[in-house]
Each structure stands twice: as structure tokens, then as C-alpha cells.
C-alpha positions as CSV (number, residue, x, y, z in Angstrom):
1,M,-49.5,-26.2,-81.2
2,R,-53.1,-25.3,-80.4
3,R,-56.0,-27.1,-81.6
4,Q,-58.9,-25.3,-83.1
5,M,-62.3,-26.5,-82.3
6,S,-64.7,-26.6,-85.1
7,T,-67.8,-24.5,-84.3
8,Q,-70.6,-26.6,-85.5
9,P,-74.1,-25.7,-84.2
10,M,-75.4,-28.2,-81.6
11,R,-78.3,-30.3,-82.7
12,P,-80.8,-31.4,-80.1
13,A,-80.8,-35.0,-79.5
14,L,-83.2,-37.0,-81.6
15,G,-84.4,-39.0,-78.6
16,G,-85.5,-35.8,-76.8
17,I,-87.5,-34.6,-79.7
18,L,-89.2,-38.0,-80.1
19,Y,-89.9,-38.0,-76.4
20,M,-91.6,-34.6,-76.5
21,V,-93.6,-35.5,-79.6
22,L,-94.8,-38.7,-77.9
23,A,-95.6,-36.8,-74.7
24,F,-97.7,-34.2,-76.5
25,T,-99.4,-36.8,-78.6
26,L,-100.4,-38.9,-75.6
27,G,-101.4,-35.8,-73.7
28,G,-103.6,-34.6,-76.6
29,Y,-105.2,-38.1,-77.0
30,F,-106.0,-38.4,-73.3
31,T,-107.4,-34.9,-73.2
32,F,-109.6,-35.6,-76.1
33,A,-110.8,-38.8,-74.6
34,A,-111.5,-37.1,-71.3
35,V,-113.7,-34.5,-73.0
36,Q,-115.4,-36.3,-75.9
37,G,-114.8,-40.0,-75.3
38,D,-117.3,-42.6,-74.3
39,Y,-116.9,-41.7,-70.7
40,G,-116.0,-38.1,-71.2
41,V,-117.4,-34.8,-69.9
42,F,-119.8,-34.3,-72.9
43,R,-121.2,-37.8,-72.7
44,R,-121.7,-37.4,-69.0
45,V,-123.7,-34.2,-69.6
46,Q,-125.7,-36.0,-72.3
47,I,-126.5,-38.9,-70.0
48,R,-127.6,-36.5,-67.2
49,A,-129.9,-34.7,-69.6
50,E,-131.4,-38.0,-70.8
51,A,-131.9,-39.1,-67.2
52,E,-133.8,-35.9,-66.4
53,A,-136.0,-36.2,-69.4
54,L,-136.8,-39.9,-68.6
55,T,-137.5,-38.9,-65.0
56,A,-140.0,-36.3,-66.1
57,E,-141.6,-38.8,-68.5
58,R,-141.8,-41.3,-65.7
59,D,-143.5,-38.8,-63.4
60,R,-146.0,-37.8,-66.1
61,L,-146.8,-41.5,-66.8
62,R,-147.3,-42.1,-63.0
63,A,-149.8,-39.3,-62.8
64,E,-151.6,-40.6,-65.9
65,L,-151.7,-44.1,-64.4
66,K,-153.0,-42.7,-61.1
67,G,-155.8,-40.9,-63.0
68,V,-156.7,-44.0,-65.0
69,T,-156.6,-46.2,-61.9
70,N,-158.9,-43.7,-60.1
71,L,-161.4,-43.8,-63.0
72,T,-161.3,-47.6,-63.2
73,H,-161.9,-47.9,-59.5
74,R,-164.8,-45.4,-59.7
75,L,-166.5,-47.5,-62.4
76,S,-165.8,-50.9,-60.8
77,D,-168.4,-53.2,-59.3
78,D,-167.2,-52.5,-55.8
79,Y,-167.6,-48.7,-56.0
80,L,-169.9,-47.2,-58.6
81,D,-169.9,-43.4,-59.1
82,I,-173.2,-42.6,-60.7
83,D,-172.1,-39.2,-61.8
84,L,-169.0,-40.6,-63.6
85,L,-171.1,-43.4,-65.2
86,D,-173.6,-40.8,-66.5
87,E,-170.7,-38.7,-67.8
88,Q,-169.2,-41.7,-69.6
89,A,-172.5,-42.8,-71.1
90,R,-173.1,-39.3,-72.5
91,S,-169.6,-38.9,-73.8
92,V,-168.9,-42.4,-75.2
93,L,-172.4,-43.5,-76.2
94,G,-174.0,-40.1,-76.9
95,Y,-176.9,-40.6,-74.5
96,L,-179.2,-37.7,-73.7
97,R,-182.0,-37.2,-71.3
98,S,-185.4,-36.4,-72.7
99,D,-185.5,-32.9,-71.3
100,E,-182.1,-31.8,-72.7
101,L,-181.3,-29.8,-75.9
102,V,-178.1,-30.4,-77.9
103,I,-176.4,-27.3,-79.1
104,R,-173.5,-27.7,-81.5
């Protein structure tokens, strides 16, 4: 007597499917975190751009400070620049010499 085998289609194991879903989910999460997370690629580019902007602003402020320091030194008691003093008096106080004409 021969036995007949029933021909049922084979189902994939449920554990294998769960393992694959978990692996893809974790892979997707870590990929997303590596690109857009707090320490991701996009954040790194943003931080680098902010650093460059702040460096440019720092350099601009240093140049401005150097100019103001130079003017302050030139108007100090130790070193008096008569031309600069004359320019400031004309500009700020509106002084004129008697032989000058004002054209507006």
C-alpha cells in the first residue's frame, strides 16, 4: 500500500517574515537617523554653514573694532590727530570756518 502525500503549498515560516520586517524597519530607522537625525548629515551641513556665517561675522566685527580702536587712539590725550579732530568737529558739531561756504 502506497501512501499518498498531500500536496499543500509550503508557507514561509512566520519567524523568518518577522525577522525580515524587523531588519528592514531597523535599517530604515537607522538610515533616517543617519541622514536627518540630530547628528545626521543634514544637521552637519547646517552646522557647518552656521559656523562659516559666524566666522564671517566675527571677522567683520574684528575689522570694525580695529577701526574704532584706531579712531579712539587718534583722538586720545596721548596722540591727537588734528585733522581727525577737525573732521569730527565739522561732522558732529557742524562747525565751519569763516572763509567756507556751505552748499547743500
